C-alpha positions in Angstrom: 0.1 0.0 0.0 2.8 2.5 0.9 4.0 2.5 -2.7 0.7 3.5 -4.2 -0.8 6.9 -5.0 -2.2 7.7 -8.4 -2.7 5.5 -11.5 -4.3 5.3 -14.8 -7.3 3.2 -15.4 -6.7 -0.5 -14.7 -9.8 -2.3 -15.5 -12.2 -2.1 -18.5 -15.5 -2.0 -16.8 -17.9 -2.1 -19.6 -21.3 -2.2 -18.1 -23.2 -3.2 -15.0 -23.6 -6.8 -16.0 -21.3 -9.5 -14.6 -20.4 -13.0 -14.3 -21.6 -14.5 -11.0 -19.1 -16.2 -8.7 -20.5 -19.7 -8.7 -21.6 -22.2 -6.2 -20.4 -25.7 -7.4 -21.6 -29.2 -6.5 -18.4 -30.7 -5.0 -19.2 -34.2 -4.0 -16.9 -34.1 -1.1 -18.7 -31.1 0.4 -22.1 -31.9 2.0 -23.2 -28.5 3.2 -24.0 -27.1 6.7 -27.6 -28.2 6.5 -26.6 -31.7 6.3 -24.1 -31.3 9.2 -27.2 -29.9 11.1 -29.1 -33.1 11.1 -26.7 -34.5 13.7 -25.0 -31.3 15.1 -28.0 -29.3 15.8 -26.7 -27.3 18.7 -23.4 -26.4 16.9 -25.5 -25.4 13.8 -27.8 -23.3 15.9 -24.6 -21.5 17.5 -23.4 -20.9 14.1 -26.4 -19.3 12.7 -26.2 -15.6 12.7 -22.5 -15.6 13.6 -19.8 -13.4 11.8 -18.8 -16.6 10.0 -22.4 -17.3 8.9 -22.6 -13.7 7.7 -19.1 -13.4 6.4 -20.6 -13.1 2.8 -24.1 -13.3 1.7 -26.4 -12.6 -1.4 -27.5 -9.1 -1.4 -31.2 -9.2 -0.8 -33.8 -7.6 1.4 -32.8 -9.9 4.4 -29.0 -9.4 4.3 -28.5 -5.7 3.2 -28.2 -3.4 6.2 -27.4 -0.2 4.5 -29.8 2.6 3.5 -30.6 2.2 -0.2 -33.6 4.4 -0.1 -32.0 6.9 -2.5 -29.5 8.0 0.1 -26.6 10.0 -0.8 -23.0 10.3 0.4 -20.4 12.8 -0.7 -16.6 12.1 -0.7 -13.8 14.1 -2.4 -16.3 15.9 -4.7 -18.2 12.7 -5.8 -21.9 12.2 -4.8 -22.7 8.6 -4.6 -26.4 7.4 -4.5 -27.7 4.2 -3.1 -31.1 3.0 -4.5 -33.2 0.0 -5.3 -34.6 -1.5 -8.5 -37.3 -3.9 -7.5 -35.6 -6.4 -5.3 -32.2 -5.4 -6.5 -29.7 -3.0 -4.6 -27.8 -0.4 -6.8 -25.2 2.3 -6.5 -24.5 5.1 -8.7 -20.8 6.2 -8.1 -17.6 6.8 -9.9 -16.0 4.3 -12.1 -12.5 3.7 -13.2 -12.6 6.7 -15.4 -14.1 9.0 -12.8 -17.5 9.0 -14.5 -20.8 8.4 -12.5 -22.4 4.9 -13.4 -24.8 2.5 -12.0 -23.6 -0.7 -10.5 -25.5 -3.6 -9.2 -24.6 -4.9 -5.6 -23.9 -8.5 -5.8 -22.9 -9.6 -2.3 -22.9 -8.2 1.2 -19.4 -8.6 2.9 -19.5 -8.8 6.8 -22.1 -7.6 9.0 -20.9 -5.8 12.2 -19.6 -3.2 13.0 -19.5 -2.5 9.3 -21.0 -4.0 6.1 -19.2 -3.7 2.8 -20.6 -4.4 -0.7 -19.3 -6.3 -3.6 -19.8 -5.5 -7.3 -19.2 -7.9 -10.0 -17.8 -7.4 -13.5 -17.8 -9.3 -16.8 -14.4 -10.7 -16.2 -15.4 -12.5 -13.1 -13.7 -10.0 -10.9 -15.6 -8.7 -7.8 -14.6 -5.3 -6.3 -15.4 -4.1 -2.7 -16.9 -0.7 -2.8 -14.8 2.0 -0.8 -17.9 3.3 0.9 -19.3 1.1 3.7 -22.3 1.0 6.0 -21.7 1.6 9.6 -23.9 -1.0 11.2 -23.6 0.0 14.8 -26.4 1.6 16.7 -27.2 5.1 16.0 -26.3 6.1 19.6 -22.9 4.6 19.0 -22.2 6.8 16.0 -23.6 4.2 13.5 -26.4 3.8 10.9 -24.6 5.9 8.3 -22.4 5.6 5.3 -18.7 6.3 5.5 -15.6 6.1 3.4 -12.8 3.6 4.5 -10.2 6.2 3.7 -11.6 9.4 5.3 -8.4 11.1 5.6 -7.3 10.4 2.0 -8.4 12.1 -1.2 -9.1 8.9 -3.1 -10.3 9.4 -6.8 -10.3 7.1 -9.8 -6.6 7.6 -10.3 -5.6 6.4 -6.9 -4.5 2.9 -6.1 -7.0 2.8 -3.2 -10.0 3.5 -5.5 -12.5 0.5 -5.3 -11.9 -0.4 -8.9 -8.2 -1.2 -8.4 -6.5 -4.2 -7.3 -6.1 -3.1 -3.6 -10.0 -3.8 -3.4 -10.2 -7.0 -5.5 -12.3 -9.6 -3.7 -11.2 -12.7 -5.6 -7.4 -12.2 -4.8 -7.4 -10.4 -1.6 -10.5 -11.5 0.5 -12.4 -14.6 -1.1 -10.2 -17.3 0.6 -11.4 -16.5 4.1 -15.1 -15.6 3.6 -16.4 -18.6 1.6 -16.2 -22.5 1.9 -14.2 -24.5 -0.5 -13.1 -21.3 -2.3 -11.3 -21.9 -5.7 -10.3 -18.6 -7.2 -9.6 -20.0 -10.6 -7.6 -17.2 -12.1 -6.9 -17.3 -15.8 -3.7 -15.2 -16.5 -4.0 -15.4 -20.3 -7.3 -13.4 -20.2 -6.7 -11.7 -16.9 -10.0 -13.1 -15.6 -11.5 -15.2 -13.0 -14.0 -18.2 -12.7 -14.2 -18.2 -9.0 -16.4 -20.9 -7.3 -17.4 -22.1 -3.9 -19.4 -24.8 -2.1 -21.0 -22.3 0.4 -20.9 -18.6 0.0 -20.2 -18.1 3.7 -17.6 -19.5 6.2 -19.6 -22.8 7.0 -18.7 -26.1 8.9 -16.5 -27.5 6.2 -14.4 -24.4 6.2 -12.8 -25.5 9.4 -13.6 -29.3 9.6 -12.8 -30.1 6.0 -15.1 -31.8 3.4 -17.7 -33.9 5.2 -18.5 -36.7 2.7 -16.2 -39.2 4.3 -17.4 -38.2 7.8 -21.1 -38.9 6.6 -20.0 -42.3 5.4 -18.3 -43.0 8.7 -21.6 -42.3 10.5 -23.1 -45.2 8.8 -20.7 -47.7 10.6 -19.1 -45.4 13.4 -16.1 -47.6 13.2 -14.2 -46.9 16.6 -10.9 -47.7 14.9 -11.1 -44.8 12.7 -10.0 -42.0 15.1 -10.4 -39.4 12.4 -14.1 -40.2 12.1 -13.7 -39.5 8.4 -12.6 -35.9 8.8 -9.5 -34.7 7.1 -8.8 -32.0 9.8 -8.9 -32.6 13.5 -9.3 -29.0 15.0 -8.9 -30.4 18.5 -10.7 -29.3 21.6 -9.7 -26.9 24.5 -7.6 -28.4 27.1 -9.0 -28.7 30.6 -7.7 -26.2 33.2 -8.1 -26.7 36.9 -7.3 -24.2 39.9 -7.2 -25.6 43.3 -8.3 -23.4 46.1 -6.0 -20.7 47.0 -4.0 -20.9 43.6 -3.6 -17.8 41.6 -3.8 -19.3 38.2 -5.0 -22.6 36.8 -2.8 -25.3 35.5 -3.5 -27.5 32.5 -5.2 -30.8 33.7 -5.3 -32.4 30.3 -2.7 -31.7 27.8 -3.9 -32.1 24.2 -0.5 -31.6 23.1 -0.3 -31.4 19.2 -3.9 -30.8 18.9 -3.6 -27.5 20.7 -1.3 -26.5 17.8 -3.7 -27.9 15.1 -6.6 -25.8 16.4 -4.5 -22.6 16.5 -3.1 -23.2 13.1 -6.6 -23.9 11.8 -7.8 -20.6 13.0 -4.6 -18.9 11.9 -5.1 -19.8 8.2 -7.3 -16.9 8.2 -6.9 -15.0 11.4 -3.2 -14.0 10.8 -1.2 -11.7 8.6 0.1 -14.2 6.0 0.3 -15.1 2.3 -1.0 -18.2 0.7 1.7 -20.4 -0.7 -0.5 -23.4 -1.7 -2.0 -24.0 -5.1 -5.7 -22.8 -4.8 -6.9 -24.4 -8.0 -7.6 -27.5 -5.8 -9.4 -25.6 -3.2 -8.3 -25.3 0.5 -5.4 -27.4 1.9 -6.3 -29.0 5.2 -2.9 -29.6 7.0 -1.9 -29.4 10.6 1.0 -27.0 9.9 0.2 -23.5 9.0 3.4 -23.0 7.1 2.4 -25.8 4.8 -0.2 -23.5 3.3 0.8 -20.0 4.3 3.8 -17.8 4.9 3.5 -16.0 8.2 4.6 -12.4 8.7 7.1 -12.0 11.5 7.2 -9.2 14.2 8.4 -6.4 11.9 7.6 -2.7 10.9 5.1 -1.6 9.8 3.0 -4.5 10.9 4.0 -4.4 14.6 5.4 -1.8 17.1 8.9 -2.7 18.0 7.7 -4.3 21.3 5.4 -6.5 19.3 2.1 -4.7 19.9 -0.3 -4.6 16.9 0.1 -1.6 14.5 -1.2 -2.6 11.3 -4.1 -5.2 10.7 -2.4 -8.4 11.7 -5.6 -10.5 12.7 -4.7 -11.9 16.0 -2.4 -15.1 15.5 0.9 -13.3 15.3 0.0 -11.5 18.6 -1.5 -14.5 20.5 1.7 -16.7 19.8 3.8 -14.0 21.6 1.8 -14.6 24.7 2.5 -16.6 27.8 -0.9 -18.1 27.5 0.0 -19.7 24.2 3.1 -21.0 25.6 1.2 -22.7 28.4 -1.3 -24.3 26.1 -4.3 -22.0 26.0 -6.1 -22.3 22.6 -8.8 -20.1 20.9 -11.7 -22.2 22.1 -10.7 -21.7 25.8 -12.1 -18.2 25.4 -14.4 -18.2 22.3 -17.3 -20.5 21.4 -15.9 -21.9 18.1 -19.3 -22.0 16.4 -21.0 -18.7 17.7 -17.6 -16.9 18.0 -19.0 -15.3 21.1 -16.9 -15.2 24.4 -17.6 -17.9 26.8 -18.2 -15.5 29.6 -18.8 -11.9 30.0 -16.4 -9.2 31.4 -13.8 -10.4 34.0 -15.7 -13.7 34.4 -14.0 -14.9 31.2 -10.5 -14.5 32.8 -11.7 -15.8 36.1 -12.0 -19.2 34.4 -8.3 -19.5 35.1 -7.2 -16.5 37.0 -8.3 -16.4 40.8 -10.7 -13.3 40.9 -9.9 -12.8 44.7 -6.3 -12.1 43.7 -6.8 -10.3 40.3 -10.3 -8.9 40.0 -9.8 -6.5 42.9 -8.5 -3.0 43.5 -5.5 -4.5 45.3 -4.5 -5.7 41.9 -5.8 -3.3 39.3 -5.8 -0.1 41.4 -9.0 1.0 39.9 -12.6 1.5 41.0 -14.5 -1.8 40.9 -16.6 -2.1 37.7 -14.8 0.8 36.1 -13.1 0.6 32.7 -9.8 0.3 34.4 -10.9 -2.7 36.4 -11.7 -4.6 33.2 -8.9 -7.2 32.4 -9.0 -6.8 28.8 -8.6 -2.9 28.8 -5.3 -3.2 30.6 -4.0 -6.4 29.1 -5.8 -6.4 25.6 -5.9 -2.8 24.6 -7.9 -1.9 21.4 -6.7 -0.4 18.0 -9.4 0.7 15.6 -9.2 -0.4 12.0 -11.4 0.4 9.1 -12.6 3.5 10.9 -15.1 1.7 13.2 -13.8 -1.6 14.1 -11.9 -1.8 17.4 -9.8 -5.0 17.7 -7.9 -6.2 20.8 -4.3 -7.1 21.0 -4.0 -10.9 21.7 -0.4 -10.7 23.0 -2.0 -10.3 26.4 0.7 -8.3 27.9 1.5 -6.2 31.0 1.2 -2.5 30.4 4.7 -1.0 30.0 4.7 2.8 30.2 8.6 2.5 30.6 8.7 1.1 27.1 6.5 3.9 25.8 9.2 6.3 27.3 12.1 4.5 25.8 10.7 3.3 22.5 7.7 5.5 21.7 5.3 2.5 21.6 1.8 2.9 23.0 0.7 1.5 26.4 -2.7 0.7 27.8 -2.4 3.4 30.5 -2.2 6.2 28.1 -4.6 4.6 25.7 -7.2 5.1 28.3 -5.9 8.2 30.1 -5.4 10.2 26.9 -5.1 13.5 28.9 -2.1 12.3 30.9 1.4 12.0 30.0 3.6 8.9 29.7 5.6 10.3 32.8 2.3 10.4 34.8 1.6 6.7 33.9 5.1 5.6 34.6 5.0 7.2 38.0 1.7 5.4 38.8 3.0 2.2 37.5 6.2 2.4 39.6 4.1 3.0 42.7 1.7 0.1 42.1 4.0 -2.6 40.5 7.6 -1.7 41.6 8.9 -5.1 40.8 7.5 -4.8 37.3 9.3 -1.7 36.1 12.2 -1.9 33.9 12.1 -5.7 33.5 13.9 -6.9 30.4 11.8 -7.0 27.3 12.6 -8.0 23.8 11.1 -4.9 22.4 14.3 -2.9 23.4 16.4 -5.2 21.2 13.9 -5.1 18.3 14.0 -1.3 18.5 17.9 -1.3 18.4 17.9 -3.8 15.6 15.6 -1.8 13.7 17.9 1.2 13.9 20.8 -1.1 12.8 22.6 -0.7 16.1 25.8 -2.7 16.0 25.6 -3.6 19.6 22.2 -5.3 19.2 23.7 -7.9 17.0 24.9 -10.5 19.6 22.0 -9.7 21.8 19.6 -10.5 19.0 21.5 -13.6 18.3 21.1 -14.6 22.1 17.4 -13.9 21.9 16.9 -16.1 18.8 18.7 -18.9 20.8 16.6 -18.4 24.0 14.3 -21.4 24.5 12.4 -19.5 27.2 11.1 -16.9 24.6 8.2 -17.6 22.4 8.8 -19.1 18.9 7.4 -15.9 17.3 9.9 -13.8 19.2 12.8 -16.0 18.7 12.1 -16.2 14.8 11.6 -12.5 14.5 14.9 -11.8 16.2 16.7 -14.3 14.0 15.2 -12.8 10.8 16.4 -9.3 12.0 20.0 -10.7 11.9 19.8 -10.9 8.2 20.1 -7.1 7.9 23.6 -7.1 9.4 25.0 -9.6 6.9 27.6 -10.3 9.6 29.3 -13.8 10.1 28.1 -13.8 13.7 24.5 -13.7 12.5 25.1 -16.1 9.7 26.6 -18.6 12.2 23.7 -18.3 14.5 21.3 -18.8 11.7 23.2 -22.0 10.4 22.9 -23.4 13.9 19.2 -22.8 14.0 18.5 -24.5 10.8 18.3 -27.7 12.8 15.5 -26.1 15.2 12.4 -28.3 15.6 10.2 -25.4 15.0 9.7 -24.6 11.4 9.2 -20.9 12.0 12.7 -20.7 13.3 14.1 -22.7 10.5 12.2 -20.4 8.0 13.7 -17.2 9.7 17.3 -18.9 9.7 17.0 -19.2 5.9 16.1 -15.6 5.6 19.3 -14.6 7.2 21.5 -16.5 4.8 21.0 -14.4 1.6 24.5 -13.0 2.1 26.2 -16.4 1.7 27.8 -17.2 -1.7 26.1 -19.6 -3.9 28.7 -22.2 -3.1 28.3 -21.8 0.6 24.6 -22.1 0.2 24.9 -25.5 -1.6 27.1 -27.0 1.1 24.8 -25.7 4.0 21.3 -25.4 2.7 20.9 -28.6 0.5 19.2 -30.6 3.3 16.6 -28.0 3.6 15.2 -28.8 0.2 13.7 -31.9 1.8 12.3 -30.2 4.9 8.8 -31.5 5.9 7.3 -28.1 5.8 6.4 -26.3 2.5 7.3 -22.7 3.5 10.9 -23.9 4.5 11.4 -26.0 1.3 10.5 -23.1 -1.0 12.6 -20.6 1.0 15.6 -23.1 0.4 14.7 -23.4 -3.2 14.7 -19.6 -3.6 18.3 -19.4 -2.2 19.5 -22.3 -4.3 17.8 -21.3 -7.6 20.8 -19.6 -8.9 22.7 -23.1 -9.1 20.8 -23.5 -12.5 22.6 -20.5 -13.8 26.0 -21.8 -13.0 26.6 -24.6 -15.5 29.8 -25.9 -13.6 27.8 -26.0 -10.4 25.1 -27.9 -11.8 27.3 -30.2 -13.8 29.1 -31.1 -10.5 25.8 -32.3 -9.0 24.9 -36.0 -9.3 21.9 -36.9 -11.3 19.9 -37.6 -8.4 20.7 -34.2 -6.8 20.0 -32.4 -10.2 16.6 -33.9 -10.1 16.1 -33.0 -6.5 16.9 -29.4 -7.2 14.5 -29.4 -10.2 11.8 -30.8 -8.1 12.3 -28.1 -5.4 12.3 -25.3 -8.0 9.2 -26.7 -9.6 7.5 -26.8 -6.3 8.6 -23.2 -5.6 7.2 -21.9 -8.9 3.9 -23.7 -8.3 3.7 -22.0 -5.0 4.3 -18.6 -6.3 1.9 -19.1 -9.1 -0.8 -19.5 -6.6 -0.6 -15.7 -6.3 -0.2 -15.0 -10.0 -3.3 -12.6 -9.8 -1.4 -10.4 -7.4 1.2 -7.7 -8.5 3.4 -9.1 -5.7 3.1 -12.6 -7.0 4.2 -11.7 -10.4 7.1 -9.7 -8.9 8.2 -12.7 -7.1 7.9 -14.9 -10.2 10.0 -12.3 -12.1 12.8 -12.5 -9.5 12.7 -16.3 -9.6 12.9 -16.4 -13.4 15.9 -14.0 -13.3 17.7 -16.2 -10.9 17.0 -19.1 -13.2 18.4 -17.2 -16.2 14.8 -17.2 -17.9 15.1 -13.5 -18.8 12.1 -13.3 -21.2 9.8 -14.9 -18.6 11.1 -12.6 -16.0 10.3 -9.5 -18.0 6.8 -10.9 -18.8 6.2 -11.3 -15.2 7.1 -7.8 -14.3 5.0 -6.4 -17.1 2.0 -8.4 -16.1 2.4 -7.2 -12.5 2.1 -3.7 -14.0 -1.1 -4.8 -15.7 -2.6 -5.9 -12.5 -1.4 -2.6 -10.8 0.0 -0.1 -13.1 1.5 2.1 -10.2 3.2 -1.0 -8.5 6.7 0.5 -7.9 8.6 -2.6 -7.1 7.7 -4.0 -10.5 8.9 -0.8 -12.1 12.1 -0.9 -10.2 12.7 -4.5 -11.2 11.7 -4.0 -14.9 14.2 -1.1 -15.0 16.9 -3.3 -13.5 16.0 -6.0 -16.1 16.7 -3.5 -18.8 19.9 -2.5 -17.1 21.0 -6.2 -17.2 20.2 -6.2 -20.9 22.4 -3.0 -21.4 19.3 -0.9 -22.2 19.4 1.9 -19.7 17.6 4.2 -21.9 14.5 1.9 -21.7 15.1 1.7 -17.8 14.8 5.6 -17.5 11.1 5.9 -18.3 10.3 3.2 -15.6 12.1 4.9 -12.9 10.7 8.3 -13.9 7.2 6.9 -13.7 8.0 5.3 -10.3 9.0 8.9 -9.1 6.0 10.5 -10.6 3.8 8.0 -8.5 5.8 8.5 -5.4 8.5 11.2 -5.4 9.9 10.2 -2.1 10.2 6.6 -2.8 13.8 5.8 -1.6 14.6 2.8 -3.9 13.4 4.8 -7.0 15.6 7.8 -6.3 18.5 5.5 -5.4 18.1 3.5 -8.6 17.7 6.5 -10.9 20.8 8.1 -9.4 22.9 5.0 -10.3 21.5 5.2 -13.8 22.5 8.6 -14.2 26.0 7.7 -13.2 26.0 5.1 -16.0 24.6 7.7 -18.4 27.4 10.1 -17.4 25.1 12.6 -16.0 26.6 13.3 -12.5 24.6 16.5 -11.9 21.2 14.5 -12.0 22.9 11.6 -10.3 24.0 13.6 -7.2 20.6 15.2 -7.1 18.8 11.9 -6.9 21.3 10.1 -4.6 21.2 13.1 -2.2 17.5 12.7 -2.0 17.8 8.9 -1.4 20.3 9.6 1.3 18.3 12.2 3.2 15.0 10.0 3.0 17.0 7.2 4.5 19.6 8.6 6.9 19.8 5.3 8.8 21.0 3.3 5.8 24.7 4.3 5.5 25.2 2.8 2.1 22.9 5.4 0.5 25.0 8.2 2.0 28.2 6.5 1.0 27.2 6.3 -2.6 26.1 9.9 -2.6 29.5 10.9 -1.2 31.3 8.9 -3.9 29.2 10.5 -6.6 30.0 14.1 -5.1 33.7 13.3 -5.1 33.7 11.9 -8.6 31.8 15.0 -9.8 34.6 17.3 -8.3 32.8 18.4 -5.3 35.5 17.0 -3.1 35.1 19.2 0.1 31.4 18.5 0.0 31.9 14.8 -0.3 34.3 14.9 2.8 31.7 16.9 4.8 28.9 14.4 3.8 31.2 11.4 4.7 32.0 12.9 8.2 28.4 13.5 9.0 27.6 9.9 7.9 30.3 8.6 10.2 28.7 10.6 13.1 25.5 8.6 12.5 27.2 5.4 11.9 30.4 5.2 14.0 33.0 2.8 12.9 31.4 2.1 9.4 34.2 0.5 7.4 33.1 1.8 4.1 32.9 5.4 5.3 36.2 5.1 7.1 37.8 3.6 4.0 36.4 6.3 1.7 37.6 9.1 4.1 41.1 7.6 4.3 41.3 7.1 0.5 39.8 10.6 -0.6 41.7 12.6 2.2 45.0 10.9 1.0 44.1 11.8 -2.7 43.6 15.4 -1.6 47.1 15.5 -0.1 45.8 15.5 3.6 47.8 12.6 4.6 47.5 13.2 8.4 43.7 13.3 8.3 43.8 10.3 6.1 45.9 8.3 8.5 43.6 9.0 11.5 40.8 7.4 9.6 42.9 4.5 8.2 44.0 3.8 11.9 40.3 3.6 12.9 39.7 1.2 10.0 42.5 -1.1 11.3 41.2 -1.0 14.7 37.9 -2.2 13.4 39.5 -5.0 11.5 
């Protein structure tokens, strides 16, 4: 999203007729009504739930918005919502900024907001940017609102409802319908999307039910699966003896706990699909066999792991002590109604003794006040989509001291908005003196995000700390990759043998800096890892072996076949997102690594068909032209990228290098200066800018720039080397020696 601002029209939206996304008769899926014949209570609980109403055909019973010729104005456009007989329509701006009538095909969601899907003749469905606030009127609801109220989104903007960012088939459908098959046709850039049930029904979680239905005819006790592909497990039992502060697990379901959480995480997490959707959902026990999980990184999370962007619960929950100790989703939520199992603090009192925790002695607030609610202190809310507050499931202790150090939010000030962080910190120190200044991984993450050299060994230690949650360890490990230091590489190599696939995945991400020969020696066994996400990451790192004829020739026939299988699996995985600009970008990078230049170029170009203002594809296409010796054809791509987003750091840096190759040092230094000023924490940009200054004859300016960069990045070897070399060339040998000595000390 951060790359996009304005674009030219993407879709040819000819008229208001459209191809319906289709319900199909899949013999393996029996439907929720069949399930209800035996599981009546579960079916009753599910009816009316958010899963039941995740997506519905637009009709009088399902549409909540005001379509009685109501009007809504946004950015100079007046949108009108109206009815034609039993149909719901909207008159709004199309891809050209022209007002047109569109038929509403489906409702999307129900509370606190409802969105509306509009279909087109290429099978594409787009989510309208104006939504209905379905909250009660006294809560501010019962109104139309725009999802980007602070933006000025028009038909040229990437956030316009007709653009890829609001495409249902690619970005939303997988988690809102049962047995969803998006069926994207790249040759025609169209969809034939199908489902078994339009909403999230029984078989979305339990898997197809036909074999289970057959099992019921015999109820064979030897078949522990009962004919179901997926065992979602049940909540472990917890017991609290009299006087105990917190319950302990009485029945450990072991692997079943992870199965249930991974089942929910396939949708309730920030992740990307890596399995082939043409065969429908993949029901596996391991999340990383079907999806690539996002780590704790900005701009998704604050540096202490609190939610920042929309990350959908799972990445937060697996940071928590509750997850470490075996708590699962259904300990707190009814898995069918999705409602909480108890109201207010009674929910937490299932495990936490209320005589110790639900008392002013613990929370220091008036009984029954907001401050006395467990969730308001331990699960603060962040509002998304204008009206949708969501709680942070990392279940953490408020830390105003971290707010002071790192600038992250804390629950105290999120409630007491009129008070300062110092005020909260003073109160917290008074009430919980043993909690203040406790070690927290957020301090290391913050240092790592700043590229602090002293954080390197501490992040490595954190990655190796078995007492930490896997999510924290893996995120710390991945962060080592930015240092490209042998210490981090050695840590990652050791952790390739971790029993946890998320740690193994993070370890591979660190090893980009190894030579291809080193990767062959170290990473080869990872091609046979039992988890798909790990295998395809290893394949990505080893793909270049195919380009090196001598390396491939040195492989045995069996190893050549093994590599070919791994790369084929990787390509198939990436193609599962062929309808996404980022998917085409990834394909292009892979094809370039394989030496398939024409296919790489085609992938970058198709990414720009899907989203004409997708800057990463422009940059990679420009670099493709550079590799072909066609800098003059690369220039328009970079110029367009800068028209889309003038402050894009990578585009400014890339065009600066291009101008150097074109012998235009004036424009080169101008662009490189902008890149360096936009990214002062990245020393390399400042280094290259100074080199360009020196080469263009602005020697004193170059020296000044290098010294300023050295102040920001003490001991940086590239900066020290440049200062020593340039000062010596300028006849200032004493100054040069001082920097040369510092460089020797660093070595």
